[in-house]
C-alpha positions as CSV (number, residue, x, y, z in Angstrom):
1,X,226.1,14.0,10.1
2,X,228.7,12.4,8.0
3,X,230.3,14.1,4.9
4,X,228.7,11.5,2.7
5,X,225.0,11.7,4.0
6,X,225.3,15.6,4.0
7,X,226.4,15.4,0.5
8,X,223.6,13.0,-0.3
9,X,220.9,15.3,1.0
10,X,222.4,18.2,-0.8
11,X,222.5,16.3,-4.1
12,X,219.0,15.0,-3.6
13,X,217.6,18.4,-3.0
14,X,219.4,19.7,-6.0
15,X,218.1,17.3,-8.6
16,X,214.6,17.3,-7.0
17,X,214.4,21.0,-7.8
18,X,214.7,20.3,-11.6
19,X,218.1,21.6,-12.6
20,X,219.9,23.0,-9.8
21,X,222.9,20.9,-10.2
22,X,226.2,22.3,-11.4
23,X,226.7,21.6,-15.1
24,X,229.9,20.1,-16.2
25,X,231.4,22.9,-18.4
26,X,233.0,20.3,-20.7
27,X,229.7,18.7,-21.6
28,X,226.5,19.7,-23.3
29,X,223.3,19.1,-21.5
30,X,221.2,20.5,-24.6
31,X,222.6,17.8,-26.7
32,X,222.5,15.0,-24.2
33,X,218.9,13.6,-25.0
34,X,219.1,14.6,-28.6
35,X,215.6,14.6,-30.1
36,X,214.1,12.8,-27.1
37,X,213.7,15.9,-25.1
38,X,210.0,16.4,-26.0
39,X,209.2,12.7,-25.2
40,X,211.2,12.8,-22.0
41,X,209.1,15.8,-21.0
42,X,205.9,13.5,-21.3
43,X,207.0,11.1,-18.9
44,X,205.8,9.6,-16.6
45,X,202.6,9.2,-18.9
46,X,199.3,8.7,-17.4
47,X,199.1,5.1,-18.5
48,X,202.0,3.4,-16.8
49,X,201.4,-0.1,-18.4
50,X,201.2,1.3,-21.8
51,X,204.4,3.5,-21.3
52,X,206.4,0.5,-20.0
53,X,205.3,-2.0,-22.9
54,X,206.1,0.8,-25.4
55,X,209.6,1.0,-24.1
56,X,210.1,-2.7,-24.0
57,X,208.7,-3.3,-27.4
58,X,210.3,-0.4,-29.2
59,X,213.8,-0.9,-27.3
60,X,214.1,2.8,-27.3
61,X,215.3,5.0,-24.5
62,X,211.7,6.5,-23.9
63,X,208.3,5.4,-25.5
64,X,207.5,6.6,-28.8
65,X,204.4,8.6,-28.9
66,X,202.4,6.6,-31.6
67,X,203.2,3.3,-30.0
68,X,202.3,4.6,-26.5
69,X,199.0,5.9,-27.8
70,X,198.1,2.7,-29.7
71,X,199.0,0.4,-26.7
72,X,197.0,2.5,-24.2
73,X,193.9,2.2,-26.5
74,X,194.5,-1.6,-26.9
75,X,194.9,-2.4,-23.3
76,X,191.5,-0.5,-22.6
77,X,189.9,-2.5,-25.4
78,X,191.3,-5.7,-24.1
79,X,190.0,-4.8,-20.5
80,X,186.4,-4.5,-21.9
81,X,186.6,-8.2,-23.1
82,X,188.5,-9.6,-20.2
83,X,188.3,-7.3,-17.1
84,X,190.9,-9.1,-15.1
85,X,193.7,-8.0,-17.5
86,X,193.1,-4.3,-16.2
87,X,194.7,-5.6,-12.8
88,X,197.7,-7.1,-14.3
89,X,200.7,-4.7,-15.0
90,X,204.3,-5.3,-16.6
91,X,206.9,-6.5,-14.1
92,X,209.6,-4.4,-15.5
93,X,212.7,-2.4,-14.3
94,X,211.1,0.5,-16.1
95,X,208.5,0.6,-13.4
96,X,211.1,0.7,-10.6
97,X,213.0,3.7,-12.2
98,X,216.2,3.0,-10.4
99,X,219.8,2.5,-11.4
100,X,222.8,1.4,-9.3
101,X,225.9,3.3,-10.2
102,X,229.5,2.0,-9.0
103,X,232.5,4.2,-8.8
104,X,236.4,3.8,-8.4
105,X,238.0,5.2,-5.3
106,X,238.7,8.6,-6.7
107,X,235.1,8.9,-8.1
108,X,233.5,7.9,-4.7
109,X,235.4,10.4,-2.9
110,X,234.1,13.0,-5.2
111,X,230.6,11.8,-4.8
112,X,231.0,11.8,-0.9
113,X,232.2,15.3,-1.0
114,X,229.5,16.5,-3.4
115,X,232.0,17.6,-5.9
116,X,231.3,14.8,-8.6
117,X,229.8,16.7,-11.7
118,X,230.3,14.4,-14.6
119,X,226.8,13.0,-14.3
120,X,225.0,16.4,-13.7
121,X,223.8,16.8,-17.2
122,X,222.5,13.1,-17.1
123,X,220.8,13.7,-14.0
124,X,219.1,16.8,-15.1
125,X,218.2,15.3,-18.6
126,X,216.6,12.0,-17.3
127,X,214.9,13.4,-14.3
128,X,216.9,12.0,-11.3
129,X,214.8,12.8,-8.1
130,X,217.1,11.0,-5.4
131,X,220.6,9.9,-4.9
132,X,221.1,7.4,-2.1
133,X,224.3,5.6,-0.9
134,X,223.8,1.9,-1.3
135,X,226.3,0.1,0.9
136,X,224.6,-3.2,0.4
137,X,225.6,-2.9,-3.3
138,X,229.2,-2.1,-2.4
139,X,231.0,0.6,-0.5
140,X,231.3,2.8,-3.6
141,X,228.0,2.5,-5.1
142,X,224.7,4.9,-5.1
143,X,221.1,4.3,-6.3
144,X,219.7,6.8,-8.5
145,X,215.9,7.2,-8.7
146,X,214.4,8.7,-11.9
147,X,211.1,10.6,-11.9
148,X,210.6,9.3,-15.6
149,X,210.1,5.8,-17.1
150,X,213.2,5.0,-19.1
151,X,214.8,2.0,-20.9
152,X,217.1,1.3,-17.9
153,X,219.3,-1.1,-20.0
154,X,220.2,1.6,-22.4
155,X,220.5,4.3,-19.7
156,X,222.9,2.0,-17.7
157,X,225.4,2.1,-20.6
158,X,225.3,5.9,-20.7
159,X,226.2,6.2,-17.1
160,X,228.6,3.3,-17.3
161,X,230.6,5.5,-19.8
162,X,231.0,8.4,-17.4
163,X,234.5,9.2,-16.0
164,X,235.4,7.3,-12.8
165,X,232.3,5.1,-13.1
166,X,233.1,1.3,-13.1
167,X,229.6,-0.2,-13.7
168,X,226.0,0.8,-13.8
169,X,223.2,-1.8,-13.6
170,X,219.3,-1.7,-13.4
171,X,217.6,-2.2,-10.2
172,X,215.6,-5.3,-10.8
173,X,212.3,-6.4,-9.2
174,X,213.1,-8.7,-6.3
175,X,210.2,-11.0,-6.7
176,X,208.0,-12.7,-9.4
177,X,204.5,-11.8,-9.9
178,X,201.8,-11.0,-12.4
179,X,203.1,-9.8,-15.7
180,X,202.1,-8.8,-19.4
181,X,204.1,-8.7,-22.5
182,X,203.5,-7.3,-26.0
183,X,204.9,-8.9,-29.1
184,X,204.7,-7.1,-32.4
185,X,204.4,-9.1,-35.7
186,X,204.2,-6.9,-38.6
187,X,201.1,-4.8,-37.9
188,X,199.5,-7.0,-35.4
189,X,200.1,-6.7,-31.6
190,X,200.1,-9.9,-29.5
191,X,199.5,-9.6,-25.8
192,X,200.0,-12.3,-23.2
193,X,198.8,-11.6,-19.6
194,X,200.1,-13.6,-16.9
195,X,197.8,-14.0,-13.8
196,X,200.5,-15.4,-11.6
197,X,200.0,-16.3,-7.9
198,X,201.2,-18.5,-5.1
199,X,204.7,-18.0,-3.5
200,X,205.6,-15.2,-5.8
201,X,208.4,-14.2,-3.5
202,X,210.6,-17.0,-4.8
203,X,208.9,-17.8,-8.1
204,X,205.1,-18.0,-8.8
205,X,203.8,-21.5,-8.7
206,X,200.5,-20.7,-10.4
207,X,200.0,-19.3,-13.9
208,X,197.1,-18.4,-16.1
209,X,197.9,-16.9,-19.4
210,X,195.5,-14.9,-21.4
211,X,196.3,-14.3,-25.1
212,X,195.1,-11.5,-27.4
213,X,195.7,-10.3,-31.0
214,X,195.0,-6.7,-31.7
215,X,194.9,-5.4,-35.3
216,X,195.1,-1.6,-36.1
217,X,192.1,0.3,-34.7
218,X,192.1,-1.7,-31.5
219,X,190.3,-4.6,-33.0
220,X,190.7,-7.4,-30.5
221,X,190.5,-11.2,-31.0
222,X,190.9,-13.3,-27.9
223,X,193.2,-16.0,-28.6
224,X,192.3,-18.1,-25.6
225,X,193.5,-19.0,-21.9
226,X,196.3,-21.4,-20.9
227,X,197.0,-22.9,-17.6
228,X,200.2,-25.0,-17.7
229,X,199.1,-27.0,-14.6
230,X,196.3,-28.7,-16.6
231,X,196.9,-31.7,-18.8
232,X,197.5,-31.2,-22.5
233,X,199.8,-29.2,-24.7
234,X,200.1,-25.6,-24.8
235,X,197.8,-23.9,-27.5
236,X,199.3,-22.9,-30.8
237,X,199.0,-19.4,-30.2
238,X,201.1,-19.5,-27.0
239,X,203.9,-21.7,-28.8
240,X,204.2,-19.0,-31.7
241,X,204.9,-16.1,-29.3
242,X,208.6,-16.9,-28.4
243,X,209.4,-13.3,-27.5
244,X,206.6,-13.2,-25.0
245,X,207.4,-16.6,-23.5
246,X,211.0,-15.5,-23.1
247,X,209.9,-12.2,-21.5
248,X,207.4,-13.9,-19.1
249,X,209.9,-16.7,-18.2
250,X,212.3,-13.9,-16.8
251,X,211.8,-10.8,-14.5
252,X,211.5,-7.6,-16.4
253,X,212.4,-6.2,-19.7
254,X,214.8,-3.4,-20.5
């Protein structure tokens, strides 16, 4: 067995046991996550879609408690009115829970030997469950898998700032597919569900959008359904939800 893969197995076993990695004596694991420790401990939450939408909408590192609870209740209320929405989940990097980290030559040598400890606090605090060499992403890269749902865009910046790390990027979905977004306007929540189909490996050819407005207390108003392939202009509600249109035209959120 090569030194690299032997180290990979040792590292993977350490993080999977929840904190067996050696802590960098120059760092402070206790301070790394700040006031987010309690919220991190709750992830992954039971309702994956609600947790992902709460992360995307808040743009915080982890889902805020109150927003998660509200979104979970609203998704359930919407599904009672339009059952098909229960089958549509957010297409988001947060659901993939993976980050690619690139190292310089010296850093990669340390990773290969199992002596790179600058990321120990990060790996422990954010729940890394596996570390795998990623030669397809470059000879000096690894992919970290997290056992928690986290804003990977923000997390990538934290890992990119570590010593001997040259870059860190989210692992994005490789195909298109059904999706859902949440747009917040004052105290109103607007949801758009995209029931996508047809050739989604290269970009879905069929899209049917379901729109809903939800007031506090999970009071749902169905805005309508929109199929872009049919004649006529887009409905007003779809035109007004610019954040959702942008989100659904791309792949994934944070």
